[in-house]
C-alpha positions, -999 to +999 in steps of 0.1 A: -549+314-864-525+300-836-494+305-862-500+344-870-510+344-835-469+337-831-462+356-857-476+390-845-459+379-815-423+376-822-424+403-842-436+426-810-406+410-797-380+417-822-393+455-825-388+462-788-355+486-783-321+463-772-309+482-737-271+470-733-263+455-694-230+466-672-212+443-652-208+471-632-225+493-615-200+520-612-210+556-589-189+583-569-200+604-542-179+633-524-179+624-488-161+659-478-151+692-492-182+687-516-190+725-537-211+740-569-168+749-587-136+741-574-103+757-583-064+747-581-054+731-551-083+721-536-094+681-525-118+664-517-123+625-505-147+605-533-165+573-521-155+549-555-184+521-547-186+493-575-216+470-576-208+438-596-238+427-614-225+393-622-217+367-598-185+354-603-161+378-617-130+370-629-116+404-630-098+415-597-114+445-574-073+456-577-075+452-620-100+481-616-078+511-634-091+548-626-079+582-655-074+616-640-078+645-656-074+677-635-068+661-600-045+634-584-053+613-565-032+618-536-041+592-511-063+562-517-069+530-486-077+495-505-107+482-515-136+470-489-160+443-496-188+454-478-213+428-496-205+394-518-209+415-545-202+451-537-170+473-531-155+503-520-126+525-511-121+562-507-101+580-532-088+618-515-084+638-544-067+675-548-077+695-581-045+705-607-062+720-630-063+760-635-075+767-676-102+742-681-136+745-667-142+715-662-121+685-645-126+641-640-126+616-624-130+575-646-129+544-640-129+516-663-138+479-654-125+461-686-141+422-688-154+392-710-191+408-696-184+444-711-169+455-677-179+488-664-177+525-662-186+555-641-174+595-648-176+622-620-177+658-638-165+686-614-173+727-626-133+747-623-137+782-617 
């Protein structure tokens, strides 16, 4: 009877969905210049926050890559450590796109522990 119960429990566990876990969680917040829609020449100040899920991350924060579409970073602060696993940085960004409907900012951290990924999308008028 125990064997049947163990088999049933094993099958139930195997049927559970696998949830992917990233090593870093990356979030964006607009601190200044937030609007519903942007136009070329608008500037915004964006706070980038990175939460490291694993305690010992082999990748330095300065290796975080930023990809921008339709915008450009004018100035940025260095990374500041808020706590053991939380980092933040501010970016001064200008919208450069005149034709597209959306622009975006993506942050990518690559490492053997899955890394991290975050995107902020904005509408352009």
